[in-house]
DRENTORKOL-3810 file (N, C-alpha, C; in nm, 4 decimals):
REM DRENTORKOL-3810
@n.u->-1.0851; n.v->-1.4350; n.w->-0.5689; ca.u->-1.1208; ca.v->-1.3145; ca.w->-0.5919; c.u->-1.1501; c.v->-1.2805; c.w->-0.6811
@n.u->-1.2444; n.v->-1.1343; n.w->-0.7039; ca.u->-1.2986; ca.v->-1.1161; ca.w->-0.8312; c.u->-1.1981; c.v->-1.0015; c.w->-0.8566
@n.u->-1.2309; n.v->-0.9458; n.w->-1.0112; ca.u->-1.1548; ca.v->-0.8417; ca.w->-1.0662; c.u->-1.2109; c.v->-0.7302; c.w->-0.9841
@n.u->-1.2752; n.v->-0.7007; n.w->-0.9336; ca.u->-1.3380; ca.v->-0.5596; ca.w->-0.8460; c.u->-1.2143; c.v->-0.5200; c.w->-0.8519
@n.u->-1.2339; n.v->-0.3550; n.w->-0.7922; ca.u->-1.1240; ca.v->-0.2953; ca.w->-0.7303; c.u->-1.0439; c.v->-0.3463; c.w->-0.5838
@n.u->-0.9852; n.v->-0.3560; n.w->-0.5231; ca.u->-0.9097; ca.v->-0.3893; ca.w->-0.4161; c.u->-0.9253; c.v->-0.2491; c.w->-0.3603
@n.u->-0.9879; n.v->-0.2082; n.w->-0.2041; ca.u->-0.9186; ca.v->-0.1426; ca.w->-0.1544; c.u->-0.8897; c.v->-0.1330; c.w->-0.0180
@n.u->-0.8143; n.v->-0.0531; n.w->0.0640; ca.u->-0.7913; ca.v->-0.0275; ca.w->0.1823; c.u->-0.8265; c.v->0.0838; c.w->0.2467
@n.u->-0.8972; n.v->0.0310; n.w->0.3571; ca.u->-0.9233; ca.v->0.2159; ca.w->0.4220; c.u->-0.9003; c.v->0.2014; c.w->0.5197
@n.u->-0.8207; n.v->0.3568; n.w->0.5927; ca.u->-0.8014; ca.v->0.3539; ca.w->0.7054; c.u->-0.7477; c.v->0.5234; c.w->0.7350
@n.u->-0.6489; n.v->0.4920; n.w->0.7993; ca.u->-0.5494; ca.v->0.6358; ca.w->0.8518; c.u->-0.3891; c.v->0.5828; c.w->0.7930
@n.u->-0.3720; n.v->0.6728; n.w->0.7300; ca.u->-0.1689; ca.v->0.6394; ca.w->0.6649; c.u->-0.1171; c.v->0.6257; c.w->0.7948
@n.u->-0.1232; n.v->0.7114; n.w->0.9002; ca.u->0.0179; ca.v->0.6873; ca.w->1.0396; c.u->-0.0314; c.v->0.5495; c.w->1.1076
@n.u->-0.1503; n.v->0.5296; n.w->1.1052; ca.u->-0.1806; ca.v->0.3731; ca.w->1.1948; c.u->-0.0280; c.v->0.2634; c.w->1.1549
@n.u->0.0021; n.v->0.2116; n.w->1.2377; ca.u->0.1175; ca.v->0.1195; ca.w->1.2668; c.u->0.0372; c.v->-0.0007; c.w->1.1362
@n.u->-0.0651; n.v->-0.0772; n.w->1.2140; ca.u->-0.1590; ca.v->-0.1270; ca.w->1.1317; c.u->-0.1604; c.v->-0.1314; c.w->0.9989
@n.u->-0.2009; n.v->0.0267; n.w->0.9670; ca.u->-0.2147; ca.v->0.0697; ca.w->0.8054; c.u->-0.0620; c.v->0.0030; c.w->0.7792
@n.u->0.0499; n.v->0.0652; n.w->0.7840; ca.u->0.1516; ca.v->0.0281; ca.w->0.7499; c.u->0.2141; c.v->-0.1225; c.w->0.7107
@n.u->0.1940; n.v->-0.2310; n.w->0.7914; ca.u->0.1940; ca.v->-0.3338; ca.w->0.7953; c.u->0.0488; c.v->-0.3606; c.w->0.6704
@n.u->-0.0062; n.v->-0.3550; n.w->0.6859; ca.u->-0.0884; ca.v->-0.3845; ca.w->0.5582; c.u->-0.0794; c.v->-0.3643; c.w->0.4401
@n.u->0.0005; n.v->-0.2099; n.w->0.4593; ca.u->0.0096; ca.v->-0.1489; ca.w->0.2691; c.u->0.1746; c.v->-0.2198; c.w->0.2635
@n.u->0.2087; n.v->-0.2377; n.w->0.3379; ca.u->0.2988; ca.v->-0.3222; ca.w->0.3371; c.u->0.3334; c.v->-0.4302; c.w->0.2604
@n.u->0.2186; n.v->-0.5506; n.w->0.3007; ca.u->0.2101; ca.v->-0.6419; ca.w->0.2851; c.u->0.1572; c.v->-0.6417; c.w->0.1471
@n.u->0.0559; n.v->-0.6005; n.w->0.1234; ca.u->0.0348; ca.v->-0.5763; ca.w->-0.0206; c.u->0.1345; c.v->-0.5365; c.w->-0.1107
@n.u->0.2016; n.v->-0.4417; n.w->-0.0688; ca.u->0.2916; ca.v->-0.4120; ca.w->-0.1621; c.u->0.3653; c.v->-0.4978; c.w->-0.2440
@n.u->0.4504; n.v->-0.6058; n.w->-0.1219; ca.u->0.5230; ca.v->-0.7091; ca.w->-0.1233; c.u->0.4868; c.v->-0.8212; c.w->-0.2411
@n.u->0.3778; n.v->-0.8572; n.w->-0.1909; ca.u->0.2870; ca.v->-0.9567; ca.w->-0.2855; c.u->0.2766; c.v->-0.9058; c.w->-0.4553
@n.u->0.2716; n.v->-0.7736; n.w->-0.4657; ca.u->0.2203; ca.v->-0.7086; ca.w->-0.5840; c.u->0.1010; c.v->-0.6615; c.w->-0.6126
@n.u->0.0286; n.v->-0.6495; n.w->-0.4903; ca.u->-0.1464; ca.v->-0.6894; ca.w->-0.4843; c.u->-0.1675; c.v->-0.5215; c.w->-0.5065
@n.u->-0.2130; n.v->-0.4830; n.w->-0.6702; ca.u->-0.2687; ca.v->-0.3354; ca.w->-0.6780; c.u->-0.3799; c.v->-0.3216; c.w->-0.5747
@n.u->-0.3883; n.v->-0.2367; n.w->-0.5218; ca.u->-0.5163; ca.v->-0.1772; ca.w->-0.4551; c.u->-0.5028; c.v->0.0296; c.w->-0.4402
@n.u->-0.6297; n.v->0.0244; n.w->-0.4178; ca.u->-0.6433; ca.v->0.1639; ca.w->-0.3576; c.u->-0.6734; c.v->0.2258; c.w->-0.2861
@n.u->-0.5885; n.v->0.3173; n.w->-0.1905; ca.u->-0.6266; ca.v->0.3341; ca.w->-0.0511; c.u->-0.7296; c.v->0.4987; c.w->-0.0405
@n.u->-0.8345; n.v->0.3949; n.w->0.0541; ca.u->-0.9116; ca.v->0.5463; ca.w->0.1176; c.u->-0.8737; c.v->0.5732; c.w->0.3085
@n.u->-0.8077; n.v->0.7511; n.w->0.2302; ca.u->-0.7748; ca.v->0.7808; ca.w->0.3727; c.u->-0.8861; c.v->0.8808; c.w->0.4068
@n.u->-0.9501; n.v->0.8106; n.w->0.5323; ca.u->-1.0823; ca.v->0.8817; ca.w->0.6086; c.u->-1.0470; c.v->1.0073; c.w->0.6333
@n.u->-0.9266; n.v->1.0545; n.w->0.6705; ca.u->-0.8845; ca.v->1.2016; ca.w->0.7348; c.u->-0.9232; c.v->1.2835; c.w->0.6396
@n.u->-0.8834; n.v->1.2329; n.w->0.4912; ca.u->-0.8619; ca.v->1.3150; ca.w->0.3523; c.u->-1.0409; c.v->1.3183; c.w->0.2950
@n.u->-1.0830; n.v->1.1783; n.w->0.2863; ca.u->-1.2035; ca.v->1.1640; ca.w->0.2115; c.u->-1.3255; c.v->1.1314; c.w->0.2905
@n.u->-1.2919; n.v->1.0964; n.w->0.4537; ca.u->-1.4412; ca.v->1.0307; ca.w->0.5255; c.u->-1.4885; c.v->0.9205; c.w->0.4809
@n.u->-1.5761; n.v->0.8772; n.w->0.5466; ca.u->-1.6768; ca.v->0.7290; ca.w->0.5112; c.u->-1.8209; c.v->0.7554; c.w->0.4382
@n.u->-1.8962; n.v->0.7292; n.w->0.3444; ca.u->-1.9886; ca.v->0.7457; ca.w->0.3147; c.u->-2.0840; c.v->0.7077; c.w->0.4317
@n.u->-2.2379; n.v->0.6970; n.w->0.4520; ca.u->-2.3113; ca.v->0.6176; ca.w->0.5448; c.u->-2.3394; c.v->0.5074; c.w->0.4628
@n.u->-2.3408; n.v->0.5432; n.w->0.3125; ca.u->-2.3946; ca.v->0.3986; ca.w->0.2478; c.u->-2.2859; c.v->0.2467; c.w->0.3005
@n.u->-2.1533; n.v->0.3537; n.w->0.2552; ca.u->-2.0160; ca.v->0.2327; ca.w->0.2527; c.u->-2.0505; c.v->0.2035; c.w->0.3833
@n.u->-2.0095; n.v->0.2411; n.w->0.5025; ca.u->-2.0562; ca.v->0.2005; ca.w->0.6713; c.u->-2.1433; c.v->0.1328; c.w->0.6465
@n.u->-2.2621; n.v->0.1517; n.w->0.5999; ca.u->-2.4418; ca.v->0.0368; ca.w->0.7023; c.u->-2.3214; c.v->-0.0716; c.w->0.5789
@n.u->-2.3127; n.v->-0.0645; n.w->0.4716; ca.u->-2.3026; ca.v->-0.2336; ca.w->0.3985; c.u->-2.1539; c.v->-0.2705; c.w->0.4626
@n.u->-2.0888; n.v->-0.1956; n.w->0.5043; ca.u->-1.9607; ca.v->-0.2735; ca.w->0.6331; c.u->-2.0607; c.v->-0.3792; c.w->0.7328
@n.u->-2.1225; n.v->-0.2709; n.w->0.7956; ca.u->-2.2020; ca.v->-0.3434; ca.w->0.9237; c.u->-2.2895; c.v->-0.4186; c.w->0.9274
@n.u->-2.3775; n.v->-0.4199; n.w->0.8134; ca.u->-2.4540; ca.v->-0.5543; ca.w->0.7534; c.u->-2.3427; c.v->-0.6757; c.w->0.7318
@n.u->-2.2440; n.v->-0.6997; n.w->0.6753; ca.u->-2.1917; ca.v->-0.7678; ca.w->0.6080; c.u->-2.0982; c.v->-0.8257; c.w->0.7435
@n.u->-2.0246; n.v->-0.7308; n.w->0.8686; ca.u->-1.9292; ca.v->-0.8339; ca.w->1.0068; c.u->-2.0306; c.v->-0.7389; c.w->1.0833
@n.u->-2.0815; n.v->-0.6942; n.w->1.0844; ca.u->-2.1420; ca.v->-0.6027; ca.w->1.2215; c.u->-2.0330; c.v->-0.4675; c.w->1.2761
@n.u->-2.1336; n.v->-0.4062; n.w->1.3655; ca.u->-2.0526; ca.v->-0.2582; ca.w->1.3881; c.u->-1.9849; c.v->-0.2892; c.w->1.4723
@n.u->-2.0191; n.v->-0.4485; n.w->1.5922; ca.u->-1.9252; ca.v->-0.4623; ca.w->1.7119; c.u->-1.7653; c.v->-0.5033; c.w->1.6341
@n.u->-1.7833; n.v->-0.4916; n.w->1.5657; ca.u->-1.6208; ca.v->-0.5679; ca.w->1.4740; c.u->-1.5910; c.v->-0.4056; c.w->1.4112
@n.u->-1.6706; n.v->-0.3513; n.w->1.3565; ca.u->-1.5931; ca.v->-0.2188; ca.w->1.2947; c.u->-1.5208; c.v->-0.0981; c.w->1.4331
@n.u->-1.6506; n.v->-0.0857; n.w->1.5209; ca.u->-1.6496; ca.v->-0.0070; ca.w->1.6128; c.u->-1.4462; c.v->-0.0121; c.w->1.7150
@n.u->-1.3667; n.v->0.0759; n.w->1.6953; ca.u->-1.2541; ca.v->0.0152; ca.w->1.8005; c.u->-1.2437; c.v->0.0743; c.w->1.8623
@n.u->-1.2905; n.v->-0.0254; n.w->2.0218; ca.u->-1.3046; ca.v->0.0363; ca.w->2.1583; c.u->-1.1419; c.v->0.0443; c.w->2.2423
@n.u->-1.0531; n.v->-0.0200; n.w->2.1398; ca.u->-0.9381; ca.v->0.0290; ca.w->2.2535; c.u->-0.8606; c.v->0.1434; c.w->2.1917
@n.u->-0.8943; n.v->0.2565; n.w->2.1159; ca.u->-0.8001; ca.v->0.3655; ca.w->2.0891; c.u->-0.8181; c.v->0.4694; c.w->2.1665
@n.u->-0.8101; n.v->0.5638; n.w->2.1754; ca.u->-0.7654; ca.v->0.7245; ca.w->2.1981; c.u->-0.9380; c.v->0.8116; c.w->2.2006
@n.u->-0.9897; n.v->0.7839; n.w->2.0534; ca.u->-1.1250; ca.v->0.8250; ca.w->2.0146; c.u->-1.2064; c.v->0.7891; c.w->2.1258
@n.u->-1.2175; n.v->0.6264; n.w->2.1005; ca.u->-1.3291; ca.v->0.5856; ca.w->2.2436; c.u->-1.3592; c.v->0.6083; c.w->2.3163
@n.u->-1.1661; n.v->0.6113; n.w->2.3967; ca.u->-1.1561; ca.v->0.6546; ca.w->2.5848; c.u->-1.2064; c.v->0.8291; c.w->2.5743
@n.u->-1.2061; n.v->0.8665; n.w->2.4268; ca.u->-1.2896; ca.v->1.0372; ca.w->2.4457; c.u->-1.4141; c.v->1.0278; c.w->2.4772
@n.u->-1.4941; n.v->0.9589; n.w->2.4176; ca.u->-1.6287; ca.v->0.9500; ca.w->2.3805; c.u->-1.7377; c.v->0.9460; c.w->2.5065
@n.u->-1.7651; n.v->1.0239; n.w->2.4757; ca.u->-1.8702; ca.v->1.0372; ca.w->2.6408; c.u->-1.9227; c.v->0.8818; c.w->2.6933
@n.u->-1.9328; n.v->0.8699; n.w->2.8032; ca.u->-1.9537; ca.v->0.7778; ca.w->2.9008; c.u->-2.1328; c.v->0.7671; c.w->2.8370
@n.u->-2.2170; n.v->0.8778; n.w->2.8497; ca.u->-2.3225; ca.v->0.8229; ca.w->2.7934; c.u->-2.3651; c.v->0.7579; c.w->2.7121
@n.u->-2.2785; n.v->0.7991; n.w->2.5908; ca.u->-2.2840; ca.v->0.6867; ca.w->2.4431; c.u->-2.2248; c.v->0.5712; c.w->2.4979
@n.u->-2.0985; n.v->0.5469; n.w->2.5450; ca.u->-2.0601; ca.v->0.4371; ca.w->2.5533; c.u->-2.1529; c.v->0.3557; c.w->2.6383
@n.u->-2.2313; n.v->0.3476; n.w->2.7194; ca.u->-2.3466; ca.v->0.3005; ca.w->2.7875; c.u->-2.4597; c.v->0.2844; c.w->2.6890
@n.u->-2.5062; n.v->0.3502; n.w->2.6045; ca.u->-2.6253; ca.v->0.3226; ca.w->2.5385; c.u->-2.5843; c.v->0.3005; c.w->2.3742
@n.u->-2.4676; n.v->0.2671; n.w->2.4366; ca.u->-2.4249; ca.v->0.2322; ca.w->2.2144; c.u->-2.5197; c.v->0.1316; c.w->2.1723
@n.u->-2.5989; n.v->0.1477; n.w->2.0596; ca.u->-2.6073; ca.v->0.0711; ca.w->1.9737; c.u->-2.5850; c.v->0.0758; c.w->1.8074
@n.u->-2.6234; n.v->0.0243; n.w->1.7443; ca.u->-2.6133; ca.v->0.0053; ca.w->1.5914; c.u->-2.5932; c.v->0.1604; c.w->1.5145
@n.u->-2.7357; n.v->0.1927; n.w->1.5818; ca.u->-2.7159; ca.v->0.3341; ca.w->1.4999; c.u->-2.6797; c.v->0.4605; c.w->1.5929
@n.u->-2.6224; n.v->0.4476; n.w->1.7044; ca.u->-2.5426; ca.v->0.4893; ca.w->1.7442; c.u->-2.3799; c.v->0.5019; c.w->1.7054
@n.u->-2.3624; n.v->0.3572; n.w->1.6911; ca.u->-2.2568; ca.v->0.3357; ca.w->1.6406; c.u->-2.2585; c.v->0.3891; c.w->1.4988
@n.u->-2.3083; n.v->0.3455; n.w->1.4497; ca.u->-2.2658; ca.v->0.4204; ca.w->1.2956; c.u->-2.2427; c.v->0.5646; c.w->1.2853
@n.u->-2.3403; n.v->0.6439; n.w->1.3570; ca.u->-2.3428; ca.v->0.8115; ca.w->1.4122; c.u->-2.1874; c.v->0.8208; c.w->1.4510
@n.u->-2.1595; n.v->0.7497; n.w->1.5291; ca.u->-2.0392; ca.v->0.7372; ca.w->1.5980; c.u->-1.8835; c.v->0.7629; c.w->1.5130
@n.u->-1.9147; n.v->0.6800; n.w->1.4031; ca.u->-1.7950; ca.v->0.6250; ca.w->1.3389; c.u->-1.8347; c.v->0.6927; c.w->1.1861
@n.u->-1.9334; n.v->0.7809; n.w->1.1512; ca.u->-1.9475; ca.v->0.8349; ca.w->1.0730; c.u->-1.8324; c.v->1.0302; c.w->1.0807
@n.u->-1.9275; n.v->1.0008; n.w->1.2178; ca.u->-1.8390; ca.v->1.1531; ca.w->1.2732; c.u->-1.7131; c.v->1.1224; c.w->1.3064
@n.u->-1.6465; n.v->1.0361; n.w->1.3412; ca.u->-1.4621; ca.v->1.0047; ca.w->1.3933; c.u->-1.4343; c.v->0.9092; c.w->1.3163
@n.u->-1.4741; n.v->0.8831; n.w->1.1793; ca.u->-1.3883; ca.v->0.7577; ca.w->1.0750; c.u->-1.2730; c.v->0.6735; c.w->1.1550
@n.u->-1.2006; n.v->0.7769; n.w->1.2424; ca.u->-1.0755; ca.v->0.7188; ca.w->1.3179; c.u->-1.1337; c.v->0.6039; c.w->1.4179
@n.u->-1.2711; n.v->0.5847; n.w->1.5091; ca.u->-1.2482; ca.v->0.4852; ca.w->1.5637; c.u->-1.3448; c.v->0.3365; c.w->1.4841
@n.u->-1.3035; n.v->0.3959; n.w->1.3379; ca.u->-1.3168; ca.v->0.2499; ca.w->1.2767; c.u->-1.2101; c.v->0.1405; c.w->1.2932
@n.u->-1.2398; n.v->0.0621; n.w->1.3011; ca.u->-1.1459; ca.v->-0.0032; ca.w->1.3739; c.u->-1.0240; c.v->-0.0362; c.w->1.1773
@n.u->-0.9239; n.v->-0.0383; n.w->1.2313; ca.u->-0.8282; ca.v->-0.0465; ca.w->1.0912; c.u->-0.7642; c.v->-0.1975; c.w->1.0734
@n.u->-0.7525; n.v->-0.1667; n.w->0.9345; ca.u->-0.7667; ca.v->-0.1195; ca.w->0.8183; c.u->-0.8938; c.v->-0.2533; c.w->0.7391
@n.u->-0.9945; n.v->-0.1779; n.w->0.6873; ca.u->-1.0783; ca.v->-0.2316; ca.w->0.6504; c.u->-1.0416; c.v->-0.2578; c.w->0.4925
@n.u->-1.0446; n.v->-0.4187; n.w->0.4312; ca.u->-1.0179; ca.v->-0.4707; ca.w->0.3435; c.u->-1.1120; c.v->-0.4486; c.w->0.2089
@n.u->-1.1772; n.v->-0.4134; n.w->0.1028; ca.u->-1.2520; ca.v->-0.4529; ca.w->0.0326; c.u->-1.2273; c.v->-0.5031; c.w->-0.0998
@n.u->-1.2350; n.v->-0.6361; n.w->-0.1466; ca.u->-1.2370; ca.v->-0.7061; ca.w->-0.2527; c.u->-1.3128; c.v->-0.7995; c.w->-0.2689
@n.u->-1.3991; n.v->-0.7258; n.w->-0.4009; ca.u->-1.5078; ca.v->-0.7925; ca.w->-0.4466; c.u->-1.6211; c.v->-0.7967; c.w->-0.3197
@n.u->-1.6896; n.v->-0.8606; n.w->-0.3060; ca.u->-1.8142; ca.v->-0.8900; ca.w->-0.1773; c.u->-1.7799; c.v->-0.8876; c.w->-0.0471
@n.u->-1.6036; n.v->-0.9017; n.w->-0.0754; ca.u->-1.5290; ca.v->-0.9431; ca.w->0.0775; c.u->-1.5427; c.v->-0.8633; c.w->0.1732
@n.u->-1.5248; n.v->-0.8616; n.w->0.3044; ca.u->-1.4348; ca.v->-0.7365; ca.w->0.4384; c.u->-1.4041; c.v->-0.7936; c.w->0.4906
@n.u->-1.2739; n.v->-0.7429; n.w->0.4942; ca.u->-1.1967; ca.v->-0.8170; ca.w->0.5254; c.u->-1.1072; c.v->-0.6970; c.w->0.7016
@n.u->-1.1591; n.v->-0.7081; n.w->0.8492; ca.u->-1.1706; ca.v->-0.6103; ca.w->0.9401; c.u->-0.9833; c.v->-0.6239; c.w->0.9883
@n.u->-0.9026; n.v->-0.5420; n.w->1.0120; ca.u->-0.7966; ca.v->-0.5333; ca.w->1.0945; c.u->-0.6865; c.v->-0.6523; c.w->0.9753
@n.u->-0.5795; n.v->-0.6643; n.w->0.9846; ca.u->-0.5080; ca.v->-0.7229; ca.w->0.9321; c.u->-0.3862; c.v->-0.8273; c.w->1.0410
@n.u->-0.4089; n.v->-0.9499; n.w->0.9411; ca.u->-0.3704; ca.v->-1.0815; ca.w->0.9798; c.u->-0.3249; c.v->-1.1162; c.w->0.8516
@n.u->-0.1135; n.v->-1.1325; n.w->0.8640; ca.u->-0.0903; ca.v->-1.1990; ca.w->0.7030; c.u->-0.1623; c.v->-1.3390; c.w->0.6303
@n.u->-0.1809; n.v->-1.4207; n.w->0.7423; ca.u->-0.2632; ca.v->-1.5153; ca.w->0.6886; c.u->-0.3843; c.v->-1.5330; c.w->0.6533
@n.u->-0.4651; n.v->-1.4197; n.w->0.6765; ca.u->-0.6195; ca.v->-1.4018; ca.w->0.5974; c.u->-0.5598; c.v->-1.3012; c.w->0.5232
@n.u->-0.4988; n.v->-1.2125; n.w->0.4901; ca.u->-0.4870; ca.v->-1.1667; ca.w->0.4120; c.u->-0.4298; c.v->-1.2822; c.w->0.2256
@n.u->-0.3323; n.v->-1.3593; n.w->0.3101; ca.u->-0.2984; ca.v->-1.4766; ca.w->0.1960; c.u->-0.4283; c.v->-1.5871; c.w->0.1458
@n.u->-0.5259; n.v->-1.5332; n.w->0.2635; ca.u->-0.6051; ca.v->-1.6765; ca.w->0.1756; c.u->-0.7196; c.v->-1.6350; c.w->0.1043
@n.u->-0.7499; n.v->-1.4851; n.w->0.0716; ca.u->-0.7869; ca.v->-1.3582; ca.w->0.0343; c.u->-0.7570; c.v->-1.3586; c.w->-0.0954
@n.u->-0.5966; n.v->-1.3687; n.w->-0.1035; ca.u->-0.5530; ca.v->-1.3312; ca.w->-0.2554; c.u->-0.4996; c.v->-1.5041; c.w->-0.3488
@n.u->-0.5268; n.v->-1.6050; n.w->-0.2804; ca.u->-0.4573; ca.v->-1.7162; ca.w->-0.2911; c.u->-0.5115; c.v->-1.7143; c.w->-0.4691
END
């Protein structure tokens, strides 16, 4: 791991976010929390993530926000439409997104986090 700031992106009331934040705290890993609800997400950051992990990984198609997306958008979704959708509705981004150095981890699995911070 590099010495760059570790950032965790998401929304505070998400259960998976709570688990990730608890794990980081238990391991005494300092990090900044970026709350999409308050701060949104900028396009440059989002496009960087898309180029690293792919828009398909970032777009949460299991949540309420996706279910409320118009069917014509769902039927024609591509990278640009997905980015626009995530910019307009950051809660549709799969959570959490962990950025440490050049590494991006989407979702939370304790074993993946343990590998990152060993």
